[in-house]
N, C-alpha and C positions, 0 to 999 in steps of 0.2 A: 277065157284071155282076160287079165284082170287090168280093170279101166285106172290108167295112169290118175294120180292126182297130186296136188301140193303135199309133200312130204315136210315138215318141220325139222330144221338143222339142230335145233337145241331140245334141251329136253333130258330124262332119265336114259339109261344105255343101258341093253344085256349083253350078253356076252355068251355063245353057244359053240361047241367044240364040235366041230364035224370032220370024218376021215377025208382022205386025200380025194375017193373017187365020190363020194356025193358033193363036195363042194364045187369040184370039174362040173356035173351034172346042174347041180344048182346056178353054176356062173351060165352054162348055156342056154337054160330054164329059161333066165333072165334077162338074157342078151336077146334072145327072141322076140322078148317082150318087151323091146325097148326099157328095161328099167334096172335100176343097180338092184344088189340084194337089199341093200339097206330101204331102197321103196318096195319094195317086194313083200319083204318081212312087216314092213308096219302096215303094206295094203292088207296082206292075211289076217294082222292081230285085228287091224277096224273094220275087217267086214266079219268078223267072227265073234267079236267080245261084243255085247249089246247092254 
């Protein structure tokens, strides 16, 4: 489980196209962790970029 941290609302944006099945699975996963997709992606990037 990812630790929820403050995510900035400003800054650069990225755009990722997902098929419908994958997007649905992602929405379920982030909801189970009480996160938004934005928060989840931001945390993944922050935790993997050094």
